[in-house]
C-alpha positions in Angstrom: -142.2 -17.3 113.8 -142.9 -20.3 111.6 -146.0 -21.7 110.9 -145.0 -25.3 112.1 -145.9 -26.8 115.3 -143.3 -28.3 117.5 -142.5 -31.6 119.3 -139.3 -33.9 119.6 -137.3 -36.4 117.9 -137.0 -38.7 120.6 -137.4 -39.7 124.5 -135.8 -38.4 127.2 -136.1 -38.9 131.0 -135.5 -36.8 134.0 -134.8 -39.2 137.6 -135.3 -37.5 141.1 -138.0 -36.4 144.1 -140.5 -33.7 144.3 -140.3 -30.5 146.0 -143.9 -30.7 147.8 -144.4 -34.4 148.1 -141.2 -35.8 148.6 -141.6 -38.9 146.7 -139.6 -40.6 143.5 -140.6 -39.9 139.9 -139.4 -40.2 137.0 -140.5 -38.2 134.0 -140.1 -39.1 130.2 -140.6 -37.0 127.5 -142.2 -38.4 124.4 -142.6 -37.1 120.8 -146.8 -36.8 120.4 -148.5 -36.4 117.1 -149.8 -33.0 115.2 -152.6 -31.0 117.2 -152.2 -33.4 120.3 -150.9 -30.4 122.5 -149.0 -30.9 125.9 -150.3 -33.8 127.7 -149.1 -35.6 131.0 -149.6 -39.3 131.4 -149.9 -41.4 134.9 -147.7 -44.5 134.5 -148.2 -45.6 137.9 -151.7 -45.6 138.3 -154.7 -48.1 136.8 -155.6 -47.3 133.0 -152.6 -44.7 132.8 -154.8 -41.7 132.9 -154.1 -38.4 131.2 -154.2 -34.7 132.1 -153.5 -32.3 129.5 -151.5 -29.0 130.4 -154.8 -26.7 130.0 -156.1 -24.0 132.3 -159.9 -25.9 132.6 -158.0 -28.6 134.7 -156.0 -26.3 136.5 -157.2 -26.1 140.3 -155.8 -23.4 143.1 -153.0 -24.5 145.0 -150.8 -23.5 147.7 -147.5 -22.6 146.2 -147.3 -24.2 142.9 -149.1 -25.3 140.1 -151.8 -28.0 140.3 -153.7 -30.3 137.4 -156.6 -32.4 138.5 -157.8 -33.5 141.9 -157.5 -36.7 143.5 -155.8 -39.6 143.2 -154.6 -38.5 139.4 -154.0 -34.8 140.2 -150.1 -33.6 139.1 -148.6 -31.2 141.6 -145.8 -28.5 140.7 -145.4 -28.9 137.3 -144.8 -25.2 136.3 -140.8 -26.5 135.9 -141.8 -28.8 133.5 -144.4 -26.4 131.3 -141.9 -23.6 131.7 -139.1 -25.5 129.9 -141.8 -26.6 127.3 -143.1 -23.3 126.7 -139.6 -21.7 126.8 -138.6 -24.1 123.6 -142.4 -23.3 122.1 -143.0 -26.6 121.9 -146.6 -27.6 120.9 -147.1 -31.4 120.9 -145.6 -33.4 123.4 -146.6 -36.2 125.8 -145.0 -36.7 129.5 -144.9 -40.2 131.1 -144.6 -39.9 134.9 -144.9 -42.6 137.4 -145.5 -40.4 140.6 -147.7 -37.8 141.5 -145.1 -34.6 140.7 -142.4 -34.1 138.6 -138.9 -34.3 140.1 -137.6 -31.0 141.6 -134.2 -31.5 140.3 -131.9 -28.7 141.5 -135.2 -26.1 141.4 -134.6 -24.7 138.2 -136.3 -25.8 134.6 -132.5 -26.8 133.2 -132.8 -30.4 133.7 -136.1 -30.6 131.8 -134.6 -28.1 128.8 -131.5 -29.9 128.6 -133.7 -33.4 128.4 -136.0 -31.9 125.2 -133.1 -30.4 123.4 -131.1 -33.8 123.8 -134.2 -35.2 122.4 -134.2 -32.7 119.6 -136.8 -30.3 119.0 -138.4 -30.9 115.8 -141.4 -29.4 113.4 -144.0 -31.2 111.7 -147.3 -30.3 110.0 -150.3 -28.7 111.5 -151.5 -25.5 112.2 -150.1 -23.4 115.4 -152.6 -21.9 117.6 -151.4 -18.4 118.8 -153.2 -16.8 121.2 -153.6 -13.2 120.1 -154.7 -10.3 122.1 -157.0 -7.7 120.7 -156.9 -5.2 123.6 -155.3 -4.7 126.9 -156.2 -6.7 130.2 -155.7 -5.8 133.4 -155.8 -9.0 136.2 -155.4 -8.3 140.0 -155.4 -11.3 142.4 -154.3 -10.5 146.0 -151.0 -8.4 145.6 -150.5 -10.2 142.0 -150.8 -7.1 139.4 -151.2 -8.4 136.1 -151.5 -6.7 133.0 -151.3 -8.0 128.9 -151.1 -6.0 126.2 -151.5 -6.9 122.1 -147.8 -7.0 120.6 -146.5 -9.0 117.5 -143.9 -11.2 120.4 -143.9 -12.4 123.7 -142.1 -11.1 126.7 -142.4 -10.7 130.2 -141.8 -7.3 132.2 -141.6 -9.2 136.1 -141.0 -7.5 139.3 -140.8 -8.6 142.7 -140.6 -7.2 146.3 -139.7 -8.8 149.0 -138.6 -7.6 152.8 -134.9 -9.3 152.8 -131.5 -7.8 152.2 -130.8 -9.6 149.6 -134.0 -9.5 147.4 -135.6 -6.4 148.3 -137.1 -4.8 144.8 -136.4 -6.4 141.6 -137.5 -6.3 138.1 -136.5 -7.4 134.9 -137.5 -7.5 131.3 -137.2 -11.2 129.2 -138.4 -11.7 125.4 -139.4 -15.3 125.6 -137.8 -16.9 122.8 -135.3 -20.5 123.1 -132.6 -18.6 123.0 -133.4 -15.9 125.6 -135.2 -18.6 128.3 -132.2 -20.4 127.7 -129.8 -17.9 128.7 -131.8 -15.6 131.3 -134.1 -17.9 132.6 -133.8 -21.4 133.0 -131.2 -22.1 135.7 -133.0 -19.6 137.9 -134.0 -21.9 141.0 -136.7 -21.9 143.2 -136.5 -19.8 146.5 -137.9 -19.8 150.0 -137.1 -18.7 153.8 -136.0 -20.7 156.6 -138.1 -19.5 159.4 -141.6 -20.6 156.9 -140.1 -24.3 156.5 -141.6 -25.8 159.9 -145.2 -24.1 158.8 -145.6 -24.8 155.1 -143.8 -29.0 156.6 -146.7 -28.8 159.0 -149.2 -28.5 155.7 -147.6 -31.0 154.0 -145.5 -29.0 151.1 -141.6 -29.1 150.6 -141.1 -32.6 152.2 -138.6 -32.7 149.5 -137.1 -29.6 149.7 -133.1 -29.6 150.9 -130.4 -26.6 150.0 -129.3 -28.8 146.9 -133.3 -28.2 145.3 -133.8 -24.8 146.2 -132.4 -21.3 147.0 -132.8 -21.2 150.8 -132.7 -17.8 153.2 -131.8 -17.1 156.4 -132.4 -13.3 158.0 -128.4 -12.8 156.7 -128.1 -14.6 153.0 -128.4 -17.5 151.7 -127.8 -21.0 153.3 -125.4 -23.1 151.5 -125.4 -22.5 148.0 -124.3 -19.6 145.9 -126.7 -17.5 143.4 -126.3 -17.7 139.8 -127.4 -14.1 139.5 -127.5 -11.2 142.0 -131.5 -11.4 140.8 -132.1 -14.8 140.6 -135.0 -14.5 142.2 -137.1 -12.4 140.2 -135.7 -14.2 137.1 -137.5 -17.6 138.6 -140.6 -15.6 139.2 -140.3 -15.1 135.3 -139.8 -18.7 134.4 -142.6 -19.8 136.8 -144.7 -17.3 134.8 -143.7 -19.0 131.3 -144.1 -22.4 133.0 -148.0 -21.2 133.9 -148.7 -19.7 130.7 -148.2 -22.7 128.6 -151.7 -23.6 130.2 -153.1 -21.1 127.4 -153.2 -24.0 125.3 -151.3 -21.7 122.3 -148.4 -19.9 121.7 -148.8 -16.6 123.3 -148.3 -13.2 121.7 -148.4 -10.3 124.1 -146.4 -8.0 126.6 -147.4 -9.3 130.0 -146.6 -7.2 132.9 -146.3 -9.0 136.5 -146.3 -6.8 139.7 -145.7 -9.7 142.4 -146.6 -12.9 140.5 -148.2 -16.0 142.2 -149.1 -19.3 140.7 -152.2 -18.3 141.5 -152.5 -15.0 140.4 -151.0 -16.4 136.8 -153.5 -19.0 136.8 -156.2 -16.4 137.2 -154.4 -14.1 134.8 -154.0 -17.4 131.8 -158.3 -17.7 132.4 -158.5 -14.4 131.6 -156.4 -14.4 128.6 -158.5 -17.5 127.2 -161.5 -15.5 127.5 -160.1 -12.1 126.1 -158.0 -13.3 123.3 -158.6 -14.4 120.1 -157.1 -18.3 118.7 -155.3 -17.0 115.4 -153.5 -19.4 113.1 -149.9 -18.9 112.3 -148.8 -15.4 111.2 -145.5 -15.1 109.2 -144.6 -11.4 109.8 -141.6 -10.0 107.6 -138.6 -11.5 108.9 -140.2 -14.7 108.0 -141.0 -13.9 104.5 -137.6 -13.3 104.0 -136.5 -16.5 105.0 -138.8 -18.1 102.6 -138.8 -15.9 99.6 -136.1 -14.7 97.3 -137.2 -11.1 96.7 -135.6 -8.1 98.1 -136.4 -4.3 98.6 -137.9 -3.0 96.4 -139.6 -6.0 94.9 -140.3 -7.7 98.0 -144.7 -7.1 97.5 -145.7 -8.9 100.9 -146.0 -7.7 104.4 -147.7 -10.7 106.3 -148.8 -13.7 105.9 -152.4 -13.8 108.3 -153.9 -17.5 107.5 -152.3 -20.3 105.7 -153.6 -23.6 105.2 -151.5 -26.3 104.2 -152.0 -27.3 100.4 -155.5 -25.2 100.0 -155.3 -21.7 100.8 -153.4 -18.8 102.2 -153.8 -15.2 103.1 -151.3 -12.3 102.9 -151.3 -8.3 103.4 -149.7 -5.5 101.0 -149.7 -2.2 102.6 -149.3 0.5 100.0 -147.7 3.7 101.0 -146.8 6.8 99.3 -143.0 5.7 99.8 -143.2 3.3 96.9 -141.0 4.0 94.4 -143.2 2.8 91.3 -145.7 6.0 92.2 -142.5 8.4 91.2 -143.4 7.7 87.6 -146.6 6.0 87.3 -149.2 8.4 87.2 -146.9 10.9 89.7 -149.6 13.6 89.9 -152.7 11.2 90.6 -150.5 8.0 92.1 -152.4 4.3 91.6 -150.1 1.4 92.1 -149.5 -0.6 88.6 -151.8 -3.6 87.9 -148.8 -5.8 86.9 -147.4 -5.0 90.5 -151.0 -5.9 92.0 -150.5 -9.1 90.4 -146.8 -9.9 91.3 -147.8 -9.4 94.8 -150.7 -11.8 94.9 -148.1 -14.1 93.3 -145.4 -13.6 95.9 -148.3 -14.4 98.1 -149.0 -17.7 96.3 -144.8 -18.6 96.3 -145.6 -18.7 100.0 -148.0 -20.9 99.6 -146.1 -23.1 97.1 -142.3 -22.9 99.4 -144.4 -24.4 102.0 -144.2 -28.1 100.4 -140.2 -27.6 100.4 -138.2 -28.8 102.6 -134.9 -26.2 102.4 -136.7 -22.7 100.8 -133.4 -21.5 100.1 -132.5 -24.0 97.6 -135.5 -23.3 95.6 -137.7 -20.7 93.8 -141.2 -20.4 92.3 -141.5 -19.7 88.7 -145.2 -18.5 87.9 -145.7 -20.5 84.1 -149.5 -19.1 83.0 -152.0 -16.2 84.2 -155.7 -16.4 83.3 -158.9 -14.4 83.6 -157.4 -11.2 85.3 -159.5 -8.7 86.1 -158.6 -4.8 87.6 -161.8 -3.9 89.2 -161.2 -0.7 90.9 -157.8 1.3 91.4 -155.2 1.1 94.3 -154.2 4.0 96.2 -151.6 5.2 98.7 -152.9 4.4 102.2 -154.5 1.2 100.7 -154.0 -2.1 102.2 -154.5 -4.9 99.8 -155.4 -8.0 101.5 -154.7 -11.5 98.8 -156.7 -14.3 99.6 -155.4 -17.4 97.4 -156.9 -20.7 97.1 -155.8 -23.7 95.6 -157.2 -25.1 92.1 -154.8 -28.4 91.5 -151.6 -29.4 93.0 -149.7 -32.0 91.2 -146.2 -32.3 92.7 -144.3 -29.0 92.8 -146.6 -27.4 90.2 -149.8 -25.6 91.4 -152.8 -23.7 90.1 -154.1 -21.0 92.3 -157.3 -18.8 92.3 -156.7 -15.0 93.5 -158.6 -12.3 94.5 -157.5 -9.1 96.2 -159.2 -6.8 98.3 -159.6 -2.9 99.6 -161.3 -2.3 102.5 -163.9 -5.5 101.5 -164.1 -4.5 98.1 -162.7 -6.9 95.2 -159.8 -5.2 93.4 -158.3 -7.7 90.9 -159.1 -11.3 90.2 -156.7 -13.8 88.4 -155.7 -17.2 87.7 -152.0 -18.5 87.8 -150.0 -21.4 87.8 -146.3 -22.2 89.3 -143.9 -24.5 89.8 -141.3 -24.4 92.1 -137.8 -24.9 90.8 -134.0 -25.3 91.8 -132.3 -22.1 92.5 
């Protein structure tokens, strides 16, 4: 989970008719600057009004996700947003010359292909994460949701329909770009023939056909072939990915959705935004291994908690009795060698410096000086070291930093250090 925001490099368009309103629409994806967020723009209305893809503008609507009200409202945005969420895009402008995106084949594939063709790229700016500290449960009619704290983003979805082709279906999906493309993007929306007249009488599914939805009669599917036997639950998971984009941040949680609906998932997102905390990008050990050249037993950073470009960084080191240095460093009274505390501090600082480099695999950080080093108290097995580093001076590839190491809020080590980035 990298720390840079994502947008697209170029422009890509999709054309077609909308599912519910049946009106033609050209949708165009455009790059957006850092911290812009996901924003729709109505090109067909005077003043080209914009609507952000955020939960505070979502309104209750039957069988679709709607943003805003009145003439500028946007209908059925969930498949577009599913592609955006599947690719973890943070900043994007979506131009539309109608009130509803094209339905295409009823899945997110056309939107995913367009975004991929435009090229997903990173750009500076802090990623917003929505992180849960405790589990929550949301009930909306038959829809029941649980959200649990997790280090990544996954969905457990199950549905139940009294139809011989559907019945009870369940699936577990890790929401990554690769996983979304493989498991969810091609899953199409579905409906039942016996509901068509009633829905059309309400002004819905005006643009629906067997070319853009899986239609079921009493016996099976009409004029199409299923892409998976469980395409139905996969599409419900796709809808969840789209609706969860309305959180306005990348979600880090395990979501369990029983009989999800658009109305229910919107209620879940409202609860998530209320109960979760927004955190800056966190670098896990997998991310750190991609940036720092160190390996066991000399990699002494477990996680990066905060990172402000060119300003400060906060990292963690969990000290366990299994550290190899405890075998020979005061074995009867194990304490962490002070030089290794400094080394761990330096590695955290190295992460900050390496963020200024386009290809970290070709570079290495060399430390040039240490000043004002103070050891305040010993660090023992079971302690968690928190390193807070701030930049004092930055000139090109050279940097001077001040670091403080804490255990349980108490200072254990302080130092000033200078380093520079060199070719490997």
